[in-house]
DRENDRENMAR-936054 format. One record per residue (C-alpha): chain; x, y, z. Coordinates in nm, 4 decimals. Layout:
 cadena       xx       yy       zz
      A        X        Y        Z
...
***
This chain:
 cadena       xx       yy       zz
      A  13.3021  -6.8529  -4.1378
      A  13.1035  -7.1210  -3.9889
      A  12.7246  -7.0342  -4.0455
      A  12.5373  -7.3409  -3.8618
      A  12.1568  -7.2818  -3.8208
      A  11.9760  -7.4865  -3.5691
      A  11.6381  -7.4922  -3.4339
      A  11.5024  -7.6195  -3.0991
      A  11.3870  -7.9612  -3.1729
      A  11.6905  -8.1387  -3.2794
      A  11.9547  -8.0347  -3.0277
      A  12.2046  -8.3060  -2.9363
      A  12.4574  -8.2270  -2.6438
      A  12.6903  -8.5182  -2.5780
      A  12.9299  -8.5077  -2.2795
      A  13.1789  -8.7331  -2.4670
      A  13.1827  -8.5461  -2.8037
      A  13.2477  -8.2104  -2.9531
      A  12.9717  -7.9906  -3.0568
      A  13.0174  -7.9672  -3.4415
      A  12.8426  -7.9937  -3.7737
      A  12.8608  -8.3817  -3.7555
      A  12.6979  -8.3859  -3.4189
      A  12.3894  -8.1696  -3.5391
      A  12.3554  -8.4104  -3.8166
      A  12.3888  -8.7107  -3.5903
      A  12.1006  -8.5635  -3.3910
      A  11.8839  -8.5488  -3.6869
      A  11.9491  -8.9122  -3.7739
      A  11.8739  -8.9861  -3.4135
      A  11.5418  -8.7975  -3.4256
      A  11.4554  -8.9454  -3.7543
      A  11.5542  -9.3159  -3.6915
      A  11.6262  -9.3885  -3.3408
      A  11.2787  -9.3764  -3.2240
      A  11.1224  -9.7115  -3.2238
      A  10.7224  -9.7314  -3.1930
      A  10.6584 -10.1018  -3.2337
      A  10.3672 -10.2130  -3.0116
      A  10.5874 -10.5009  -2.8571
      A  10.8027 -10.2640  -2.6598
      A  10.7192 -10.2696  -2.2989
      A  10.8176 -10.0991  -1.9835
      A  10.9773 -10.3162  -1.7218
      A  10.8114 -10.1119  -1.4518
      A  10.4628 -10.1511  -1.6017
      A  10.5266 -10.5276  -1.6560
      A  10.6123 -10.5211  -1.2739
      A  10.2813 -10.3710  -1.2227
      A  10.0803 -10.6112  -1.3992
      A  10.2464 -10.8873  -1.2073
      A  10.1699 -10.7223  -0.8924
      A   9.8038 -10.6483  -0.9466
      A   9.6669 -11.0156  -0.8509
      A   9.8274 -11.0289  -0.5248
      A   9.8344 -10.6752  -0.3919
      A   9.5349 -10.4629  -0.4438
      A   9.7312 -10.1547  -0.3617
      A   9.9782 -10.1983  -0.6508
      A   9.8077  -9.9381  -0.8754
      A   9.7928  -9.6712  -0.5990
      A  10.1360  -9.7462  -0.4997
      A  10.2592  -9.6884  -0.8636
      A  10.0790  -9.3418  -0.8967
      A  10.2380  -9.2330  -0.5797
      A  10.5486  -9.3086  -0.6983
      A  10.5058  -9.1520  -1.0333
      A  10.3660  -8.8332  -0.8713
      A  10.7067  -8.8314  -0.6654
      A  10.9417  -8.8724  -0.9810
      A  10.7211  -8.6957  -1.2370
      A  10.6429  -8.8111  -1.5860
      A  10.7137  -8.9591  -1.8405
      A  10.8643  -9.2728  -1.6766
      A  11.2158  -9.3039  -1.8304
      A  11.4097  -9.6605  -1.8014
      A  11.7511  -9.7529  -1.9092
      A  11.8050 -10.0158  -2.1898
      A  12.1060 -10.2270  -2.0669
      A  12.4033 -10.2105  -2.2399
      A  12.2841  -9.9684  -2.4881
      A  12.2690  -9.5672  -2.5354
      A  11.8847  -9.6067  -2.5568
      A  11.6056  -9.5545  -2.2998
      A  11.2655  -9.6453  -2.2857
      A  11.0157  -9.3441  -2.2201
      A  10.6886  -9.4276  -2.1299
      A  10.4090  -9.1355  -2.1336
      A  10.1175  -9.1805  -1.8887
      A   9.7740  -9.0724  -1.8391
      A   9.5297  -9.1531  -1.5521
      A   9.1805  -9.2237  -1.6097
      A   8.9167  -9.4580  -1.4749
      A   8.6968  -9.3963  -1.7855
      A   8.7335  -9.5237  -2.1048
      A   8.9225  -9.3253  -2.3522
      A   8.8838  -9.3846  -2.7245
      A   9.1282  -9.1223  -2.8667
      A   9.4225  -9.0658  -2.5964
      A   9.7303  -8.9805  -2.7915
      A  10.0607  -8.8398  -2.7516
      A  10.2482  -8.5746  -2.9687
      A  10.6269  -8.5593  -2.9484
      A  10.8552  -8.3566  -3.1583
      A  11.0920  -8.6483  -3.2159
      A  10.8763  -8.9112  -3.3530
      A  10.9497  -8.9898  -3.7188
      A  10.5738  -8.9696  -3.7960
      A  10.2860  -8.8636  -3.5791
      A  10.0046  -9.0910  -3.6796
      A   9.7169  -9.2105  -3.4659
      A   9.8489  -9.5865  -3.4752
      A  10.1688  -9.4865  -3.3398
      A  10.0496  -9.2164  -3.0914
      A   9.7581  -9.3583  -2.9426
      A   9.7779  -9.4809  -2.5487
      A   9.6483  -9.7915  -2.4407
      A   9.5189  -9.9296  -2.0940
      A   9.6841 -10.1465  -1.8762
      A   9.4153 -10.3991  -1.8262
      A   9.2104 -10.3810  -1.4754
      A   9.3777 -10.0284  -1.4108
      A   9.3498  -9.6635  -1.4672
      A   9.6740  -9.6450  -1.6382
      A   9.7161  -9.5499  -2.0040
      A  10.0487  -9.5740  -2.1667
      A  10.2530  -9.5571  -2.4792
      A  10.6143  -9.6640  -2.4568
      A  10.8785  -9.5778  -2.7184
      A  11.2724  -9.6163  -2.7285
      A  11.4859  -9.3142  -2.7818
      A  11.8545  -9.2318  -2.7684
      A  11.9051  -9.0903  -2.4392
      A  12.0807  -8.7890  -2.5742
      A  11.7548  -8.6546  -2.7461
      A  11.5526  -8.3931  -2.5771
      A  11.1903  -8.4576  -2.6181
      A  10.8996  -8.1910  -2.6463
      A  10.5608  -8.3485  -2.6074
      A  10.1827  -8.2889  -2.5276
      A   9.9071  -8.5302  -2.4297
      A   9.5299  -8.5315  -2.5212
      A   9.2327  -8.7363  -2.4048
      A   9.0436  -8.6593  -2.7397
      A   9.2293  -8.6581  -3.0166
      A   9.5097  -8.4003  -3.1599
      A   9.2735  -8.0889  -3.1795
      A   9.2757  -8.1207  -2.7579
      A   9.6735  -8.1326  -2.6915
      A   9.7842  -8.0018  -2.3602
      A  10.0836  -7.9991  -2.1209
      A  10.1437  -8.3426  -1.9215
      A   9.9902  -8.2391  -1.5784
      A  10.2321  -8.4598  -1.3820
      A  10.5367  -8.3312  -1.5602
      A  10.6648  -7.9943  -1.3917
      A  10.9216  -7.9167  -1.6782
      A  10.7621  -7.7305  -1.9782
      A  10.8317  -7.4593  -2.2236
      A  10.5632  -7.1910  -2.2619
      A  10.4647  -7.0201  -2.6002
      A  10.3260  -7.1314  -2.9416
      A  10.5858  -7.4183  -2.9770
      A  10.5966  -7.5074  -2.6090
      A  10.5017  -7.8079  -2.4158
      A  10.6156  -8.0524  -2.1615
      A  10.9783  -8.1188  -2.1838
      A  11.1864  -8.4368  -2.0950
      A  11.5619  -8.4844  -2.1211
      A  11.6323  -8.8485  -2.0747
      A  12.0086  -8.8016  -1.9890
      A  11.9119  -8.5368  -1.7493
      A  11.8470  -8.1674  -1.7408
      A  12.1582  -7.8968  -1.7331
      A  12.1621  -7.7468  -1.4044
      A  12.1643  -7.3565  -1.3517
      A  12.5076  -7.1913  -1.2363
      A  12.8276  -7.0882  -1.3679
      A  13.0638  -7.2998  -1.5792
      A  13.1990  -7.6024  -1.3887
      A  13.5668  -7.5760  -1.2590
      A  13.7714  -7.3014  -1.3495
      A  13.6262  -7.2435  -1.6873
      A  13.5483  -6.9003  -1.7607
      A  13.1990  -6.7862  -1.8701
      A  13.1121  -6.5989  -2.1694
      A  12.8326  -6.3394  -2.1553
      A  12.5220  -6.2902  -2.3324
      A  12.4241  -5.9623  -2.4803
      A  12.0688  -5.8925  -2.5936
      A  11.9906  -5.6762  -2.8802
      A  11.7219  -5.5856  -3.1193
      A  11.7656  -5.6402  -3.4888
      A  11.5665  -5.4698  -3.7643
      A  11.5032  -5.6554  -4.0953
      A  11.4341  -5.4119  -4.3848
      A  11.3217  -5.7177  -4.6005
      A  11.0641  -5.8577  -4.3425
      A  10.9719  -5.5106  -4.2036
      A  10.9880  -5.6326  -3.8407
      A  11.2182  -5.6384  -3.5350
      A  11.3292  -5.9424  -3.3396
      A  11.5381  -6.0437  -3.0253
      A  11.8928  -6.1670  -3.0802
      A  12.0780  -6.3070  -2.7705
      A  12.4386  -6.3001  -2.8483
      A  12.6925  -6.5366  -2.7016
      A  13.0268  -6.3953  -2.6758
      A  13.2895  -6.6191  -2.5238
      A  13.5124  -6.5526  -2.2429
      A  13.8001  -6.3154  -2.3515
      A  13.5845  -6.2045  -2.6560
      A  13.7966  -5.9728  -2.8736
      A  13.6410  -5.7695  -3.1589
      A  13.8177  -5.7914  -3.4685
      A  13.8979  -6.1554  -3.4075
      A  13.8142  -6.4153  -3.6882
      A  13.5416  -6.5852  -3.4731
      A  13.3285  -6.8501  -3.6296
      A  12.9574  -6.7792  -3.6156
      A  12.6563  -6.9950  -3.5069
      A  12.3142  -6.8923  -3.5823
      A  12.0673  -7.0531  -3.3751
      A  11.6805  -7.0321  -3.4190
      A  11.4313  -7.0501  -3.1324
      A  11.6157  -6.7904  -2.8616
      A  11.3385  -6.8325  -2.6130
      A  11.4301  -7.2172  -2.5855
      A  11.7988  -7.2150  -2.6272
      A  11.8760  -6.9026  -2.4135
      A  11.5978  -7.0249  -2.1829
      A  11.5408  -7.4151  -2.0469
      A  11.8361  -7.5480  -2.2638
      A  12.0779  -7.3084  -2.1413
      A  12.2925  -7.3035  -2.4235
      A  12.5565  -7.0424  -2.3188
      A  12.6327  -7.2677  -2.0123
      A  12.6682  -7.5710  -2.2590
      A  12.9019  -7.3601  -2.4734
      A  13.1062  -7.2546  -2.1545
      A  13.1606  -7.6156  -2.0660
      A  13.2589  -7.7281  -2.4282
      A  13.4941  -7.4452  -2.4877
      A  13.6555  -7.4804  -2.1595
      A  13.7114  -7.8521  -2.2173
      A  13.8705  -7.7766  -2.5396
      A  13.5968  -7.9913  -2.7315
      A  13.5016  -7.6633  -2.9096
      A  13.6958  -7.3629  -3.0387
      A  13.5668  -7.0187  -2.9517
      A  13.2531  -6.9131  -3.1257
      A  13.0096  -6.6295  -3.1427
      A  12.6558  -6.7469  -3.1260
      A  12.3475  -6.5475  -3.2421
      A  12.0355  -6.7004  -3.0916
      A  11.7517  -6.5617  -3.3021
      A  11.4120  -6.4762  -3.1726
      A  11.0831  -6.5770  -3.3358
      A  10.8254  -6.3243  -3.4827
      A  10.6031  -6.5830  -3.6557
      A  10.7683  -6.9217  -3.6192
      A  10.5134  -7.1339  -3.8267
      A  10.5390  -6.8642  -4.1185
      A  10.9160  -6.8225  -4.1104
      A  11.0319  -7.1755  -4.0606
      A  10.8030  -7.3260  -4.3126
      A  11.0608  -7.3299  -4.6122
      A  11.0122  -6.9465  -4.6082
      A  11.2273  -6.7972  -4.8814
      A  11.2159  -6.4322  -4.7556
      A  11.3173  -6.5557  -4.3896
      A  11.6004  -6.7406  -4.5385
      A  11.7075  -6.4441  -4.7335
      A  11.6930  -6.2375  -4.4352
      A  11.9214  -6.4629  -4.2566
      A  12.1730  -6.4830  -4.5182
      A  12.1787  -6.1282  -4.6536
      A  12.0683  -5.8945  -4.3602
      A  12.1302  -6.1068  -4.0113
      A  12.4674  -6.2604  -4.0797
      A  12.6201  -5.9456  -4.2210
      A  12.4758  -5.7279  -3.9564
      A  12.6086  -5.9376  -3.6668
      A  12.9674  -5.9620  -3.8346
      A  12.9548  -5.5886  -3.8672
      A  12.8038  -5.5139  -3.5179
      A  13.0378  -5.7434  -3.3075
      A  13.3344  -5.7073  -3.5662
      A  13.3969  -6.0873  -3.5596
      A  13.6021  -6.0793  -3.8861
      A  13.9526  -5.9210  -3.8930
      A  14.1611  -5.7699  -4.1889
      A  14.5139  -5.7982  -4.2777
      A  14.7116  -5.4994  -4.3392
      A  14.6541  -5.5029  -4.6867
      A  14.2724  -5.4972  -4.6124
      A  14.1851  -5.8444  -4.7073
      A  13.9704  -6.0319  -4.4754
      A  14.1476  -6.2907  -4.2458
      A  13.9409  -6.6316  -4.3093
      A  13.8270  -6.8001  -3.9604
      A  13.9072  -7.1734  -3.9139
      A  13.6186  -7.3343  -4.0929
      A  13.3735  -7.2599  -4.3426
      A  13.0330  -7.5060  -4.3561
      A  12.6963  -7.4954  -4.4228
      A  12.4180  -7.5730  -4.1745
      A  12.0369  -7.6249  -4.1917
      A  11.7356  -7.5476  -4.0092
      A  11.3847  -7.6916  -4.0427
      A  11.0551  -7.6773  -3.8753
      A  10.9562  -7.9905  -3.6611
      A  10.7114  -8.0629  -3.3910
      A  10.4264  -7.8238  -3.3863
***
């Protein structure tokens, strides 16, 4: 049985590769090392703005008009690579001593690597990073240090809740709707799971692939942060697409809701025990995703691998 456990801050979805354990590990590598924060990184659009300032007094106003129409942050392709430059922006005429960006995918959040700087002679405050274009970014901005973080007012895409913030997906956001082409859509069934070990109830959103047959030996994927994966990420639609294009065999996915995210995902032994000893057996029994041979022995599914979960971001 494939028990792959994923949380919301390290999802990688590539149109040209299967969604497998190695892809998740690749996502962690991207998040950990493919973000470059060196001071010499510069945005071509901001360079163009700087050059225009001397000859065009309306250049800054035109820049902000462009940004308002497109939304923030500013995303620019890096020619010949899989990377993009992502520039986080604030607008202020006044001096700001501690304007920062806090992003879930930065390898380290420190003042030196987070602080926004001012484009000389303008009200444009910015910080540019390089990311792999498949990495989704959850972030917040502050004009006064890490204690005053808030959503980006110029970005209409956000996630509510204690782990929420503004969202940017450099490659593009999945669009709502049915699976593409003639690919059949699976269904999502919402149930309540009770843990005796933790003495609490939590929501599970169960993705069942098209043509789901109880008793068939499906692999099981356990995904944390149900409100994100069953919400703005639209994981069921992504699964329909991958299964329909034969990049992923049929799987059952348990999207697990949070009760106390900070406590449960902070290397909490009881939470890990609950997942392994209560939730996974309960899901397999409730949805009959293991079949048995005539002699009563279990029929093994295609793969047996381990996954991981981690708390990152906030």
